[in-house]
ROVEX-555128 format. One record per residue (C-alpha): residue number from 1; x, y, z; residue in one letter. Coordinates in steps of 0.001 Angstrom, whole numbers, plus 524288, in hexadecimal, padded with zeros to 5 digits. Layout:
BEGIN
+-----+-------+-------+-------+------+
: pos :     x :     y :     z : code :
+-----+-------+-------+-------+------+
: NUM :     X :     Y :     Z :    A :
...
+-----+-------+-------+-------+------+
//
This chain:
BEGIN
+-----+-------+-------+-------+------+
: pos :     x :     y :     z : code :
+-----+-------+-------+-------+------+
:   1 : 5725F : 2D51B : 263D0 :    M :
:   2 : 56B8C : 2CA7D : 25E31 :    S :
:   3 : 55FFF : 2C3B3 : 261B2 :    R :
:   4 : 56758 : 2B7A6 : 26197 :    L :
:   5 : 572FC : 2BE0D : 26809 :    G :
:   6 : 56B33 : 2C271 : 274CD :    R :
:   7 : 56531 : 2B40B : 27649 :    T :
:   8 : 570F0 : 2B26E : 280D7 :    A :
:   9 : 57010 : 2BDF9 : 2872F :    I :
:  10 : 55FE8 : 2BB38 : 28B71 :    I :
:  11 : 56121 : 2AE59 : 28C41 :    G :
:  12 : 55FCF : 2AE10 : 299DC :    A :
:  13 : 55406 : 2B331 : 29AD2 :    L :
:  14 : 54C51 : 2AFC7 : 28E67 :    L :
:  15 : 5523C : 2A31A : 2896A :    T :
:  16 : 54740 : 29AF6 : 281CE :    G :
:  17 : 53FA7 : 2A4B1 : 27E55 :    L :
:  18 : 53F0C : 2A512 : 2711A :    V :
:  19 : 547C3 : 29AE1 : 268C4 :    S :
:  20 : 54CFB : 2A6C9 : 2623F :    G :
:  21 : 556DB : 2A9E5 : 26C56 :    L :
:  22 : 55AD2 : 29D14 : 26F29 :    T :
:  23 : 56A33 : 29B5E : 26E41 :    L :
:  24 : 56EBC : 2956A : 26396 :    P :
:  25 : 574C2 : 2875F : 263E2 :    A :
:  26 : 58372 : 28B5C : 26154 :    M :
:  27 : 582EF : 2973B : 26C86 :    A :
:  28 : 58761 : 28A50 : 274C3 :    Q :
:  29 : 58A7C : 27E55 : 275B5 :    A :
:  30 : 57EA5 : 2750C : 27A03 :    P :
:  31 : 58034 : 272B6 : 287CD :    G :
:  32 : 588D8 : 27CC0 : 28C19 :    S :
:  33 : 58735 : 28788 : 295FC :    R :
:  34 : 58A86 : 29467 : 29663 :    A :
:  35 : 59446 : 29B7C : 2A042 :    A :
:  36 : 58D2C : 2A0B7 : 2ACA2 :    T :
:  37 : 58D86 : 2ACED : 2AEC4 :    P :
:  38 : 59452 : 2B0A6 : 2BA83 :    R :
:  39 : 590EC : 2BE91 : 2C0FE :    P :
:  40 : 59945 : 2C4E9 : 2C9EF :    P :
:  41 : 59AEF : 2BF24 : 2D81C :    A :
:  42 : 58F58 : 2B477 : 2D4A5 :    A :
:  43 : 58FC5 : 2A8D8 : 2DAB7 :    D :
:  44 : 59637 : 29CFB : 2D37C :    P :
:  45 : 58E71 : 29888 : 2C797 :    I :
:  46 : 58D75 : 28BC0 : 2C84A :    L :
:  47 : 58703 : 27EFD : 2C47A :    T :
:  48 : 57ECA : 2755B : 2CC80 :    N :
:  49 : 57ECF : 267A0 : 2C5B1 :    P :
:  50 : 57444 : 26180 : 2CFA7 :    F :
:  51 : 567BA : 2678C : 2C8C0 :    A :
:  52 : 55E6A : 2622D : 2CFCA :    A :
:  53 : 55321 : 2602E : 2C4B8 :    L :
:  54 : 5448E : 260B8 : 2C995 :    L :
:  55 : 53B98 : 25713 : 2C46A :    G :
:  56 : 52E1A : 259E0 : 2BD2E :    K :
:  57 : 52F88 : 2695A : 2BD2F :    T :
:  58 : 52438 : 27093 : 2C698 :    G :
:  59 : 5231F : 262A2 : 2CD5F :    A :
:  60 : 52603 : 266B5 : 2DA39 :    T :
:  61 : 52715 : 258EA : 2E0EF :    T :
:  62 : 53415 : 2565F : 2D8DB :    A :
:  63 : 53A13 : 2602F : 2E098 :    L :
:  64 : 544F7 : 25E0B : 2EE25 :    K :
:  65 : 5420F : 265D9 : 2F942 :    P :
:  66 : 54FC3 : 26EC8 : 2F5C8 :    E :
:  67 : 54A74 : 27013 : 2E88D :    Q :
:  68 : 53DC9 : 27646 : 2EC20 :    R :
:  69 : 545BC : 27F32 : 2F608 :    A :
:  70 : 54D50 : 2836D : 2EA7C :    L :
:  71 : 5426C : 28536 : 2E24F :    I :
:  72 : 53AF0 : 28D23 : 2EEEB :    D :
:  73 : 5476E : 294EB : 2EFF0 :    R :
:  74 : 54887 : 29899 : 2E1E3 :    I :
:  75 : 53B2C : 29CF4 : 2DFFB :    S :
:  76 : 539EC : 2A56A : 2ED9F :    N :
:  77 : 547C6 : 2AC88 : 2E8A5 :    Y :
:  78 : 54314 : 2AE2C : 2DA3E :    L :
:  79 : 5365F : 2B4DA : 2E0C6 :    S :
:  80 : 53C15 : 2BCD9 : 2EB23 :    S :
:  81 : 543DD : 2C4FD : 2E107 :    V :
:  82 : 53BB1 : 2CEC0 : 2DA3E :    Q :
:  83 : 5473F : 2D7B9 : 2D7E3 :    N :
:  84 : 5541D : 2D36B : 2D399 :    L :
:  85 : 55F42 : 2D9DF : 2C9BB :    S :
:  86 : 56D9C : 2D776 : 2C84B :    G :
:  87 : 57755 : 2D315 : 2BD58 :    K :
:  88 : 5786A : 2C8D1 : 2B6F2 :    F :
:  89 : 582E0 : 2C186 : 2AE18 :    V :
:  90 : 57E4C : 2BA02 : 2A1C4 :    Q :
:  91 : 5849E : 2AE23 : 29A01 :    V :
:  92 : 57C6F : 2A9D0 : 28F1D :    G :
:  93 : 57EDF : 29CBE : 2884B :    P :
:  94 : 589C3 : 2A322 : 27F3B :    D :
:  95 : 5904D : 2A3FD : 28B18 :    G :
:  96 : 58DBB : 2B335 : 287E4 :    K :
:  97 : 58EF8 : 2BBEF : 295C0 :    R :
:  98 : 58629 : 2C845 : 297C1 :    T :
:  99 : 58409 : 2CEE0 : 2A392 :    E :
: 100 : 57A27 : 2D815 : 2A8F1 :    G :
: 101 : 57046 : 2DC17 : 2B1DF :    Q :
: 102 : 56185 : 2D844 : 2B56E :    F :
: 103 : 555F2 : 2DBBC : 2BD50 :    V :
: 104 : 54BE8 : 2D397 : 2C232 :    I :
: 105 : 53D6C : 2DA13 : 2C7FE :    Q :
: 106 : 533BE : 2CEC9 : 2C966 :    K :
: 107 : 52862 : 2CCBD : 2C401 :    P :
: 108 : 52E06 : 2CB05 : 2B5B7 :    G :
: 109 : 537C8 : 2D517 : 2B32C :    K :
: 110 : 545CB : 2D414 : 2B0E7 :    V :
: 111 : 55219 : 2DBE6 : 2A8E9 :    R :
: 112 : 55D57 : 2D658 : 2A55D :    F :
: 113 : 565BC : 2E1A5 : 29FF2 :    E :
: 114 : 57240 : 2DCA8 : 29749 :    Y :
: 115 : 58078 : 2E320 : 298A6 :    N :
: 116 : 583BC : 2E782 : 28B71 :    P :
: 117 : 5894E : 2E289 : 2824F :    P :
: 118 : 57BA2 : 2DBD0 : 2833F :    A :
: 119 : 5727A : 2E61F : 281F8 :    M :
: 120 : 56635 : 2DD2F : 2860B :    I :
: 121 : 55C7F : 2DFD0 : 2909D :    D :
: 122 : 5525A : 2D5BD : 293B8 :    I :
: 123 : 547C0 : 2D9F0 : 29AE3 :    V :
: 124 : 53AD3 : 2D376 : 29FD1 :    A :
: 125 : 52E9D : 2DC1F : 2A4B0 :    D :
: 126 : 526F7 : 2D300 : 2AB35 :    G :
: 127 : 51FCB : 2CDDF : 29E87 :    Q :
: 128 : 52A7D : 2CE10 : 29511 :    S :
: 129 : 53935 : 2CC6D : 29295 :    V :
: 130 : 53FB0 : 2D5D1 : 28A7B :    I :
: 131 : 54F2A : 2D3CD : 284CD :    V :
: 132 : 552FB : 2E0C6 : 280C1 :    R :
: 133 : 55E9B : 2E2FC : 27720 :    D :
: 134 : 562D0 : 2F11C : 27BB7 :    R :
: 135 : 56CF0 : 2F0C2 : 26F0B :    N :
: 136 : 56190 : 2EDF8 : 26560 :    L :
: 137 : 55573 : 2F463 : 26BE8 :    S :
: 138 : 54DFD : 2E750 : 26B8B :    T :
: 139 : 54830 : 2DECB : 27439 :    Q :
: 140 : 541D3 : 2CFC4 : 2735C :    D :
: 141 : 53549 : 2CF0D : 27C90 :    V :
: 142 : 53137 : 2C3B5 : 28404 :    Y :
: 143 : 527D5 : 2BC05 : 28DC5 :    P :
: 144 : 52D3F : 2BC40 : 29B9C :    L :
: 145 : 52698 : 2B033 : 29D89 :    S :
: 146 : 52F91 : 2AB00 : 293CF :    Q :
: 147 : 53CA3 : 2AD01 : 29B4C :    T :
: 148 : 542D9 : 2A1CE : 2A108 :    P :
: 149 : 5454C : 2AAD2 : 2ADA6 :    L :
: 150 : 53656 : 2B168 : 2AD90 :    R :
: 151 : 5340F : 2AB2B : 2BB83 :    F :
: 152 : 53FFE : 2B249 : 2C0FA :    L :
: 153 : 5375B : 2BE67 : 2BD9A :    L :
: 154 : 529E9 : 2B914 : 2C46F :    A :
: 155 : 525C2 : 2BFC3 : 2D13D :    D :
: 156 : 52592 : 2B19B : 2D7CF :    K :
: 157 : 52D95 : 2A442 : 2D179 :    V :
: 158 : 52944 : 29801 : 2D565 :    D :
: 159 : 53201 : 28EC0 : 2CDCA :    L :
: 160 : 52A6F : 283EC : 2CE60 :    L :
: 161 : 51F52 : 289C1 : 2C993 :    K :
: 162 : 524F4 : 29492 : 2C1F3 :    D :
: 163 : 52FCB : 28B95 : 2BA3E :    T :
: 164 : 53346 : 27FF9 : 2B48D :    N :
: 165 : 53CAE : 27C28 : 2BE35 :    L :
: 166 : 545BD : 2736A : 2BC6E :    V :
: 167 : 55095 : 270D2 : 2C52A :    A :
: 168 : 554C8 : 276D1 : 2D24A :    V :
: 169 : 55FDA : 2752E : 2DAB7 :    Y :
: 170 : 56B1E : 27D1A : 2E244 :    A :
: 171 : 5793E : 27C35 : 2E7CA :    D :
: 172 : 57FE6 : 283C1 : 2F061 :    N :
: 173 : 5808F : 28E58 : 2E655 :    V :
: 174 : 5758F : 28F08 : 2DF75 :    F :
: 175 : 56722 : 28C90 : 2DE73 :    I :
: 176 : 56419 : 289AC : 2D138 :    T :
: 177 : 55585 : 28740 : 2C98B :    A :
: 178 : 55394 : 28430 : 2BAEF :    V :
: 179 : 547BA : 287A2 : 2B415 :    V :
: 180 : 54399 : 280B4 : 2A760 :    E :
: 181 : 53B8E : 287AD : 29CCF :    E :
: 182 : 5368A : 28177 : 29299 :    K :
: 183 : 53247 : 285AF : 28381 :    N :
: 184 : 52B22 : 27D01 : 27A1A :    P :
: 185 : 53075 : 2838E : 26FD5 :    I :
: 186 : 53EA2 : 287A2 : 274DD :    I :
: 187 : 54263 : 27BCB : 27DCE :    G :
: 188 : 54427 : 27D56 : 28C73 :    T :
: 189 : 54DEC : 28783 : 293E8 :    S :
: 190 : 552EB : 28791 : 2A047 :    R :
: 191 : 55691 : 290C1 : 2ABCA :    L :
: 192 : 55E74 : 28E53 : 2B6EA :    M :
: 193 : 55EDB : 29A05 : 2C2D0 :    I :
: 194 : 5680B : 29778 : 2CBFB :    M :
: 195 : 568EA : 29F82 : 2DA97 :    F :
: 196 : 5715E : 2A0E9 : 2E50A :    S :
: 197 : 57198 : 295FD : 2EE14 :    A :
: 198 : 574E0 : 29F4F : 2F8CC :    A :
: 199 : 56A60 : 2A915 : 2F703 :    D :
: 200 : 5612B : 2A6A9 : 2EC01 :    M :
: 201 : 564E0 : 2B26F : 2E1C4 :    Q :
: 202 : 56351 : 2AEBE : 2D4A2 :    L :
: 203 : 57215 : 2AD05 : 2CE97 :    K :
: 204 : 570FF : 2A847 : 2C176 :    Q :
: 205 : 567CF : 2A1E7 : 2B787 :    W :
: 206 : 56AB0 : 29A6E : 2AA90 :    T :
: 207 : 56077 : 297B3 : 29F3B :    V :
: 208 : 562B6 : 28CA9 : 29680 :    T :
: 209 : 55B6A : 28FA0 : 28A33 :    D :
: 210 : 55499 : 281BD : 2810D :    P :
: 211 : 56279 : 27FCA : 27A44 :    Q :
: 212 : 567F1 : 27ED2 : 287D4 :    G :
: 213 : 571ED : 28D76 : 286CA :    F :
: 214 : 57188 : 293E6 : 294AD :    D :
: 215 : 571FF : 2A0A6 : 2980F :    T :
: 216 : 5740A : 2A524 : 2A60E :    T :
: 217 : 572C2 : 2B072 : 2AD53 :    V :
: 218 : 57B06 : 2B330 : 2BB82 :    A :
: 219 : 57598 : 2BE13 : 2C38E :    V :
: 220 : 57CB7 : 2C6A7 : 2CCEA :    Y :
: 221 : 57C09 : 2D3E4 : 2D5BA :    N :
: 222 : 56DBF : 2CECB : 2D7A3 :    L :
: 223 : 56498 : 2DACC : 2E017 :    D :
: 224 : 5566C : 2D69F : 2E2D0 :    T :
: 225 : 552DF : 2E3D2 : 2E8A6 :    T :
: 226 : 55341 : 2EE61 : 2DE86 :    K :
: 227 : 54679 : 2F062 : 2D89B :    R :
: 228 : 54909 : 2F307 : 2C7A0 :    A :
: 229 : 54222 : 2FE93 : 2C1AE :    D :
: 230 : 536FA : 2FAA1 : 2B9E9 :    P :
: 231 : 53B94 : 30095 : 2ADAA :    N :
: 232 : 546FC : 2F5F4 : 2AD86 :    M :
: 233 : 53BA3 : 2EB36 : 2A980 :    F :
: 234 : 5343B : 2F2E2 : 2A07E :    R :
: 235 : 532B5 : 2EE6F : 291AA :    I :
: 236 : 531FF : 2F7CB : 2867D :    D :
: 237 : 52A45 : 2EF49 : 27C89 :    Y :
: 238 : 52B7F : 2F9F7 : 271C6 :    T :
: 239 : 538D7 : 2FFB3 : 272B8 :    R :
: 240 : 5400F : 2F393 : 26CC8 :    Y :
: 241 : 53B94 : 2EB07 : 263AA :    H :
: 242 : 53FE9 : 2DC77 : 2614D :    N :
+-----+-------+-------+-------+------+
//
């Protein structure tokens, strides 16, 4: 699989890292959106049109009490979950659907295994993130600090301090937060992360790259009790080549 061919698969974690992974303009019409994945037995995936944009980012005086309560609820949930595993469905900007399994172990460790024919693994060991092509026996290495979802892997999470939070809102189905990532060379990308309003379980996230293309991941069958084998997060920096 070519480097460009892997873009839709890895976009949900690595969008905006390097210009070489940016989707071509012809991949999707500007302003259009990819189909949203619907995992088995998941809640209906809705779009809340009443986004309450914050004022100046980081200015707590711009927050309404209900917004502050939502931010605290999200931060507390993300901080409390130290181990998380489950299955995922991903839809890229071209509408391509991929599925697989994932494991998160804080701080800083994650493994996404994509089902065939993708043959891709994404692994973070606490310092770096690699995108491994099992078919070609190659891997690309990136600093963990440059991934849009890095704050999810932090031991303790404070949305106001750790992210550039631009929106937070809720309805009777989802609690949603929108985080903005700015890169002076590539441009601005956004991460929209959604939780169940009923029990605060993580439900899905969408990364919008600087060109406006969306990659959405929905997660299900979540388990917070299992602790993964540490070897699952081991990165062999010598076995594979770029």
